[in-house]
N, C-alpha and C positions, 0 to 999 in steps of 0.2 A: 938286828936290822929290821925296821918296820916293813911289812909287806904292803905293796901297792895293790889297791883293790879298785876295780871298775865294776860298779853295781848298776844294773838296769832295773828301774822301777816302772813296770808297765801300767800301774794303776788299774783302772777299769777299762782296759783296752786289750786288743789282741785276739787272734783266732788260732785255731789248730794249725792252719797252713802257715801262718807267721811263725808259730812256735817251731814247726818242722823245719822251716827255712833257717831260722836262727840256730837251731841245734846243728844242722848240717854245716853251716858256716863256721861255727865255733869249733866243731870237731876237726875241720880242715885248717884251722888257724894255729900256728905255733907261737906260743908266747913264753917268755922267760919264766922260770919257776918262781921268781919273786913277784910275779903279777898274778893276782887271782881275779877271775871273772865270776860275778854272781848275778843271776837273773831272778827277779821277783815278779813272776807273772801272776795274773789272777789265780786264785786257788784251784779253779776248775782245770787249769792248764799245767799245774805243777807236774803231773805225771809225764808230760812231754820232756821235761828237763832232768829228771832225777838220774837217768842213766847217761847223761851227756858227759863225755870225757873232757870237754873243753870248758866246763863251767861248774859252779856250785849252784844249788837251787835254794831259793829263799821264799818265804811266805810274807805277805804284806801286813798281816795282823794276827794276833792270838788273843785269847781270853786269859785273864790272870788266874782263873780258877782251874783246878785239875779236871773237873767234870761237873755235870749238873744240868738243870733245866734252863739252858741258854740257847734258845732256838737260833740257828744260823751261825753259831760261833764254833771256833776250833780251839782245842786245848793245845798246849805246847807238846804234850806227849803224843797226841795224834799227828801233829805236824812232823815231829821227829820220826815217828813210825812210817810216815808217808815218804820219807827220804830227804826231807829238807835239812839243810845245815844252818841257815840263817833266818832271821826274822827282823822286819822293820818294827821299831817301837818309837812312839812319840813323833811320828811324822806330822808336820804342821797341818796337813789336811785332817788327820785324826783329831788333833787338838782343836781346830777351829770348827770343823763340820760336825764332829761327834762329841765335843765337849770334854775330851780327855784331859785331865789335870795331872800335875806332876806325881801325885801319890799313886794314881792308877798306872802311870807310865813306869814308875819304880817297881810296882808289883809285877808288871809284865816283863820287865827286865829280869827280875828275880826268877819268875816262872820259866823264862827262856833258858837262863843259865842252869837252873836246877834240873832241866830236862835235856841237857846236852846240846842246846841250840846256841848259836852265837848271835846276840842281838846287835843290831845297828841302831844305836840311840841317836835320834835326830834332835837337834837343837837349833834355834835361830830366832831372829828378831823380826818384828813387823816394821813397815816403813815408818810408822809413827814412833816406835821405840828408837829406831836409828836416828830419826831427825831430832828426837828429844835429847839424844846424847847419852842415854843410859843403857844402850844395847848390850854392852859388855857385862853389866850387872845382871841383866835378864838372862843372858847366855850362861853365865856362871851359876846362877840359881838353877837353871834347867839341868846343867851337868851334875851339880852336887846332889840335887834331889833325885834325879834319875838313877844315880848310882848308889843311893843311900842305903839300900838293903843288901849290898854285896860286900863280901869280905875282900881283903886285899888280893888274895889268891884268885878269887873269881873275876877280878877286873881284867885279867889277861884274855878272857873270852869276849870282851866287849870291843866294838868298833864305834867310834863317834862319827856323826855326819853333821857338819855345819851347813845349814840351808837357810840363807836369808829369805824370809817369807816373801819379801818384795821382789825377789828374783825368780820365784817358782812359777813356771808356765807363762811368764810375762815377756820372755825374750830378753829381759834385762839380766845382765850378769855382773856380779861384783867384779871390779878390776882384780887382776892377780894380786896387786898390792893390798887392796881392801881385804880380800880373802885371807891372804897371808897374815895380816895383822890380827885378825880374829883367831885364826888357827894357832898362832904363837901365843896369844892370850889364853886360849883354852888349854894349851899345853902347860902354861905356867899355873893355871888353876889345878891341874892334875898333880903337878909337883908340890904345890902348897898343901893340898888336901890329902895326898897319899904319899908319893915319893917321886924323886927324879927318875927312878927306874920305870915306874908306871908311866910317867909322862913321856919318856923317851921311846917306850915300846908300844904304846897304843896308837893304832892307825886312826887318823882323822881325815875323813873325806870331805870334799866340797860338793854341795848340791845346790842347784839354782840355775836352770837353763844351760847346763853344760852341753856343748856341742862340739863338732869336729874342729871348728875354727878356734874355740876358746880353750880346748882341753890342754894343748901343749904348753901354753904359757902358765896355766893354772898348776899343772902337775910339776912344772919346773920349780915351783916355790918350795923352800926347804921344809915347811911344816904341813904341806898338803900331800896326802898319801893316796890320791886317787879321787874318784868322783862317784856321786850318787846321781845317775843320769835318768832324766824323765823322758820327755818326748823323743829325744834322739835315740833312745834305746829301742824304739819301735821301728827304726830304719836299719836294716841289717848292715848295709855297707858303712853307714855313718857310725854305728856302734863299734864295728870292727876298727874303724879309723881311730876312735877314741881309745880303744884298747891298745892300739899300736902306739898312741901318744904316751900312754903309761909305760909301755915297754921301753920307749926311747929314753925314759927318765930313771930307769933302774940304776 
């Protein structure tokens, strides 16, 4: 059975006080064992979460190289040593703002898995691609290329996150039916490229302005296995409500 995951991506936001408040709240929250909570704070705040019994800790980015003269970068082994379990890879903001292409995304996925991290591979279309009608081909390409360096056995370490770029930070959310359609299509891509077992066992999250109001209906869809939450993950009570929505759909 696939695990439901609620992941909070803080992006370049947050304070030590917010981190302390979130850790306290998560420690006091009882969720089913089939629901995992992951927080991706800015790297400078990772230390606040690594000993939190109520969540796993993730990093928002890694370098694909094991070491070297890459000022400001973090390697997968460093992140693992710091106590992180997860890493975001291929987020649309990394692709658009920092020019990350699918080959670099694939290298980061491989580096993550090779160092014992669980990558959350983000895929999704722009508004132009959706309106042009070729968005499923775009998403399929991102999935296949992003996973291209992994063996079948390594795929079990990966979580996918579908994030329509037009719904990130805009307040617009894909309808549950729109999101389900893409998630089901992604699962079929996994079945065609790898196996039905891989498709059935890989968690696929929805990301794109997930909030307390939209979470329940999204998580109730058969192929949506939780959410990658942006702005709402910076609000302690709202994030806990979203986590509860996942628990209600176990």
